C-alpha positions in Angstrom: 17.5 -11.5 -29.7 15.2 -8.7 -31.0 12.9 -11.1 -32.8 12.4 -13.4 -29.9 11.9 -10.6 -27.4 8.3 -10.1 -28.6 7.5 -13.6 -27.3 9.3 -13.2 -24.0 6.9 -13.3 -21.0 3.5 -12.8 -20.8 1.4 -13.4 -14.7 -2.2 2.4 -19.0 -2.8 5.8 -18.4 -1.6 7.3 -15.2 -5.0 8.4 -13.8 -3.8 9.7 -10.4 -5.1 13.2 -9.7 -2.6 15.7 -8.3 -3.2 19.3 -7.1 -2.2 21.7 -9.8 -1.9 24.8 -7.5 1.1 24.9 -5.2 0.6 27.2 -2.2 3.2 29.8 -1.3 5.8 28.7 1.3 6.7 31.7 3.5 10.2 31.3 5.0 11.1 32.0 8.7 14.7 33.1 9.0 16.9 30.3 7.6 14.3 27.6 7.8 10.7 27.0 6.9 7.6 27.5 9.1 5.7 24.5 10.2 2.8 25.5 8.0 5.0 25.8 4.9 6.6 22.4 5.7 3.2 20.8 5.9 2.1 22.4 2.7 5.1 21.3 0.8 4.7 17.8 2.0 1.0 17.7 0.9 1.4 19.2 -2.5 3.3 18.4 -5.7 4.9 21.2 -7.6 3.9 21.7 -11.2 7.4 20.6 -12.5 7.2 17.4 -10.4 3.7 16.8 -11.7 4.9 17.2 -15.3 7.7 14.7 -14.6 5.2 12.2 -13.1 3.0 12.5 -16.1 5.9 12.3 -18.6 7.2 9.2 -16.8 3.9 7.5 -17.4 4.1 8.4 -21.1 7.5 6.8 -21.9 5.7 3.6 -22.7 3.9 2.7 -25.9 0.5 4.2 -26.6 -2.4 2.6 -24.7 -5.1 0.6 -26.4 -8.5 2.3 -26.8 -10.9 -0.6 -27.6 -13.3 -1.2 -24.7 -16.4 -3.3 -24.1 -15.8 -5.4 -27.2 -18.0 -8.3 -26.1 -21.5 -8.4 -27.7 -24.2 -7.5 -25.1 -26.0 -10.7 -25.7 -23.0 -12.6 -24.4 -23.5 -11.2 -20.9 -26.3 -13.7 -20.4 -23.8 -16.6 -20.9 -21.8 -15.5 -17.8 -24.9 -14.9 -15.8 -26.1 -18.4 -16.7 -22.7 -19.9 -15.7 -22.8 -18.6 -12.1 -24.0 -21.9 -10.7 -21.4 -23.7 -12.7 -18.7 -21.4 -11.5 -19.6 -22.0 -7.9 -19.3 -25.8 -8.3 -16.3 -25.9 -10.8 -14.2 -22.8 -10.2 -14.5 -21.8 -6.5 -13.2 -25.3 -5.3 -9.8 -24.3 -6.7 -9.6 -21.8 -3.8 -8.3 -22.8 -0.4 -9.8 -21.9 2.9 -7.7 -19.3 4.7 -7.0 -21.6 7.6 -5.6 -24.2 5.3 -3.4 -21.8 3.3 0.3 -21.3 4.0 1.4 -17.9 5.2 4.6 -16.0 4.6 5.8 -16.2 8.2 6.1 -20.0 7.9 9.1 -19.5 5.7 10.8 -16.6 7.4 12.7 -15.9 10.7 10.4 -15.7 13.7 10.7 -12.2 15.1 9.2 -13.4 18.5 11.9 -16.0 18.9 15.2 -15.6 20.8 16.7 -17.3 17.8 15.5 -14.6 15.4 18.9 -13.0 14.7 20.5 -16.4 14.3 17.7 -17.3 11.8 18.3 -14.1 9.9 22.1 -14.8 9.8 21.3 -18.3 8.5 19.1 -16.9 5.8 21.8 -14.5 4.7 24.4 -17.2 4.6 22.2 -19.3 2.4 21.8 -16.3 0.0 25.6 -15.6 -0.3 26.2 -17.9 -3.2 23.2 -16.7 -5.2 24.5 -14.8 -8.3 23.5 -11.3 -9.1 21.7 -12.4 -12.3 19.5 -14.7 -10.3 18.5 -11.9 -8.0 17.6 -9.8 -11.0 15.1 -12.4 -12.1 13.8 -13.1 -8.5 13.3 -9.3 -8.0 11.5 -9.0 -11.3 9.2 -11.8 -10.3 8.6 -10.3 -6.8 7.8 -6.9 -8.3 5.3 -8.5 -10.7 3.6 -10.1 -7.7 3.6 -6.9 -5.8 1.6 -5.1 -8.5 -1.5 -7.1 -7.4 -3.8 -4.0 -7.1 -3.5 -3.6 -10.9 -4.5 -7.2 -11.5 -7.6 -7.0 -9.3 -8.6 -3.8 -11.0 -8.2 -5.6 -14.3 -10.5 -8.4 -13.4 -13.1 -5.9 -12.2 -13.2 -4.3 -15.7 -14.5 -7.4 -17.4 -18.2 -7.2 -18.3 -20.4 -9.9 -16.9 -18.1 -11.0 -14.0 -16.9 -7.8 -12.3 -17.5 -7.3 -8.5 -20.0 -4.5 -8.8 -20.1 -3.6 -5.1 -16.7 -4.8 -3.8 -18.6 -7.3 -1.7 -20.8 -9.0 -4.2 -21.7 -12.7 -3.5 -21.7 -13.8 -7.1 -19.2 -16.7 -7.7 -17.3 -14.5 -10.1 -16.9 -11.7 -7.5 -16.0 -14.2 -4.7 -13.3 -15.6 -7.0 -11.8 -12.2 -7.8 -11.5 -11.3 -4.1 -10.3 -14.6 -2.9 -7.8 -15.1 -5.8 -6.4 -11.7 -5.0 -6.1 -12.6 -1.3 -4.2 -15.8 -2.1 -1.9 -14.0 -4.6 -1.2 -11.3 -2.0 0.9 -13.7 0.0 3.4 -14.2 -2.9 4.7 -10.7 -3.0 4.7 -10.4 0.8 6.9 -13.5 1.1 9.4 -12.7 -1.7 9.6 -9.1 -0.5 10.5 -10.0 3.0 13.0 -12.6 1.9 14.8 -10.1 -0.3 14.8 -7.5 2.5 16.3 -10.0 4.9 18.9 -11.3 2.4 20.8 -8.0 2.5 21.8 -8.5 -1.2 19.5 -6.0 -2.8 18.7 -2.2 -3.0 15.2 -2.2 -1.4 14.6 1.5 -2.0 15.1 1.0 -5.8 12.9 -2.1 -5.7 10.2 -0.2 -3.8 10.3 2.7 -6.2 9.9 0.2 -9.1 6.8 -1.3 -7.5 5.3 2.2 -7.0 6.1 3.2 -10.6 4.6 -0.1 -11.9 1.3 0.2 -9.9 1.0 3.8 -10.9 1.5 3.1 -14.6 -0.9 0.2 -14.7 -0.8 -2.2 -17.6 -2.2 -2.6 -21.1 -2.9 -6.2 -21.9 -5.7 -5.4 -24.3 -8.5 -7.5 -22.9 -11.1 -4.8 -23.8 -13.4 -5.4 -20.8 -14.1 -8.8 -22.5 -14.0 -11.9 -20.3 -13.4 -14.2 -23.3 -10.1 -12.3 -23.9 -9.5 -12.0 -20.2 -9.8 -15.7 -19.4 -7.5 -16.5 -22.3 -5.0 -14.1 -20.9 -5.2 -15.4 -17.3 -5.0 -19.0 -18.4 -1.8 -18.3 -20.3 -0.3 -15.9 -17.7 -0.9 -18.3 -14.7 0.8 -21.1 -16.6 3.8 -18.8 -17.4 4.0 -17.7 -13.8 4.0 -21.3 -12.7 6.9 -22.1 -15.0 8.9 -19.1 -13.9 8.5 -19.8 -10.2 9.4 -23.5 -10.8 12.6 -22.5 -12.5 13.6 -20.0 -9.9 13.0 -22.8 -7.3 15.3 -25.1 -9.4 18.0 -22.5 -9.6 17.8 -21.7 -5.9 18.2 -25.3 -5.0 21.2 -25.5 -7.4 22.9 -22.7 -5.7 22.3 -24.2 -2.2 19.4 -22.0 -0.9 16.9 -24.8 0.0 14.6 -22.5 1.9 14.3 -20.1 -1.1 13.7 -23.2 -3.3 10.8 -24.1 -1.0 9.5 -20.5 -1.1 9.5 -20.4 -4.9 8.0 -23.9 -5.1 5.1 -23.2 -2.8 4.3 -20.1 -4.7 4.4 -22.1 -7.9 1.9 -24.6 -6.4 -0.6 -21.7 -6.0 -0.1 -20.6 -9.5 -0.8 -24.1 -10.7 -4.2 -24.2 -8.9 -5.1 -20.8 -10.4 -4.0 -21.9 -13.9 -6.3 -25.0 -13.7 -9.2 -22.8 -12.5 -8.9 -20.3 -15.4 -8.3 -23.0 -18.0 -11.4 -24.8 -16.7 -13.5 -21.7 -17.3 -12.2 -21.4 -20.9 -12.8 -25.1 -21.4 -16.5 -24.5 -20.5 -16.7 -21.5 -22.9 -15.2 -23.6 -25.7 -17.9 -26.1 -25.0 -20.9 -23.8 -25.1 -19.6 -21.0 -27.4 -16.7 -22.4 -29.5 -16.8 -19.8 -32.2 -16.4 -16.8 -29.9 -13.9 -18.6 -27.8 -11.5 -19.6 -30.7 -11.8 -16.1 -32.1 -10.9 -14.6 -28.7 -7.9 -17.1 -28.5 -6.6 -16.0 -31.9 -7.1 -12.3 -31.0 -5.1 -12.5 -27.8 -2.3 -14.5 -29.5 -2.2 -12.1 -32.4 -1.7 -9.2 -29.9 0.8 -11.4 -28.0 0.5 -12.2 -24.3 2.3 -9.4 -22.5 3.7 -9.9 -19.0 1.7 -7.8 -16.4 5.0 -6.0 -15.6 5.7 -4.9 -19.1 6.0 -1.3 -18.0 8.7 -1.9 -15.4 10.6 1.3 -14.6 12.9 2.1 -11.7 13.3 5.8 -12.4 16.4 5.3 -14.6 16.1 2.4 -17.1 13.2 2.9 -19.6 14.0 -0.5 -21.1 14.0 -2.3 -17.8 11.4 -4.9 -18.7 13.4 -5.9 -21.9 16.6 -6.2 -19.9 14.9 -8.2 -17.1 13.3 -10.5 -19.7 16.6 -11.1 -21.5 18.3 -12.1 -18.3 15.3 -14.5 -17.5 15.6 -15.9 -21.0 19.4 -16.5 -20.7 19.0 -18.2 -17.3 16.2 -20.4 -18.6 13.6 -19.1 -16.2 11.1 -18.1 -18.9 11.9 -18.4 -22.6 10.4 -18.2 -26.0 10.3 -22.0 -26.0 8.2 -21.8 -22.9 5.8 -19.4 -24.6 5.4 -21.8 -27.5 4.9 -24.8 -25.1 2.2 -22.9 -23.3 0.4 -22.2 -26.5 0.6 -25.8 -27.6 -0.7 -26.9 -24.1 -3.7 -24.6 -24.3 -4.5 -25.7 -27.9 -4.6 -29.3 -26.7 -6.3 -28.5 -23.4 -9.2 -26.9 -25.1 -9.4 -29.2 -28.1 -9.0 -26.4 -30.5 -7.8 -28.6 -33.4 -11.0 -30.7 -33.1 -13.5 -27.8 -33.2 -16.2 -28.2 -35.8 -19.2 -26.1 -37.1 -17.2 -22.9 -36.9 -17.9 -19.7 -38.8 -15.5 -18.6 -41.5 -13.8 -16.3 -39.0 -13.7 -19.1 -36.5 -12.0 -21.4 -38.9 -9.4 -18.8 -39.7 -8.8 -18.3 -36.0 -8.5 -22.0 -35.5 -5.9 -22.3 -38.3 -4.0 -19.4 -36.9 -3.6 -20.6 -33.3 -3.0 -24.2 -34.3 -0.1 -23.2 -36.5 1.4 -20.4 -34.4 3.7 -22.3 -32.1 5.8 -23.6 -35.0 6.2 -20.1 -36.2 7.3 -18.9 -32.8 9.9 -21.7 -32.5 11.3 -20.8 -35.9 11.6 -17.1 -35.0 13.3 -18.0 -31.7 15.7 -20.3 -33.5 16.6 -17.6 -36.0 17.0 -15.0 -33.3 19.3 -17.4 -31.4 21.5 -17.8 -34.5 21.7 -14.1 -35.0 22.4 -13.2 -31.4 25.8 -11.6 -30.8 27.9 -11.3 -27.7 25.7 -10.3 -24.8 25.9 -6.8 -23.3 26.2 -6.2 -19.6 23.6 -3.7 -18.1 23.7 -2.3 -14.6 20.6 -3.0 -12.5 19.7 -0.5 -9.8 18.0 -3.3 -7.9 21.4 -4.8 -7.1 23.3 -1.5 -6.6 24.0 -0.9 -10.3 26.1 -4.1 -10.6 26.3 -5.1 -14.3 24.6 -8.3 -15.5 24.9 -9.9 -18.9 21.7 -9.9 -20.9 
């Protein structure tokens, strides 16, 4: 599967500052004084700090290209603010019309709460461990939302400069984040109540992931960024649809509803992002197709590509292979998304392009066939699957 792994999934330096000086901790008889206990709780030892930093370095080197968009392109996004207000913001829903996680969970104020919890657990009994691995991976990806909002706010021309800006771009970033925040909340609570998973290990993975960040190589460039989000939201929609299908197959109809309602949000967001890129292809086709080719050449990486649970440095690869085997997200899906976006943006029909633009056009229009060939060859070469323990499910082995 090695060749197809690079197409699996798409929806960073560790910059945290820790104190480098550790205060002395005077002992009182056989215990510690209150002051020393407080100090030890507030400070990180130099050895622990080294481990934290080394943990963030186990991944591949970070990209170093920043602010790659030409300065004159900033005016395009300024001029599109009125358009974005009319054509992008309508894909958001008013808070009062949005579903909330509690609608799909046991009601803690009800006398039937414990019965509802028991019913939820009964419904989860027949879900296989491999399904939980994929569901947990999806949940962790949703929970790393702070990284994604930070990413959007790095893009030149659209970032929320004040954390309360009233430009349409900034309003979208905050409201999109608020809508997405419900996804991780709902899946997290479901998994907690199911009693089937190791929540401490899952919570550690979330903390590691947010602390590590991600490196999707969008270079502060909204052309690259909107290509990425268009692709990623489509992929996330597909993934949640397939987990809904599997949950229904295994008899957990409530979980199927949960995954389905999350997928519906992802679909709205996908349409919003692809609509923005459609407009950019209309007014600036050359830069848009070059950006498209650039992102596809880099390959669309899943936001959680630096998954780590404190044990498995290849956790993302292992999670991705399980998802591929279950049909939740596959190399074929990757190729399908690429073909969908090529058609959606009319890339094959673009004219009056520069030499670089024509090369980019040829590249993206012929890429899906190459991806499918690679996936087919990898499938033919694949040997008997290994079984890997996942700490998320108490180190039970799951076939890759």
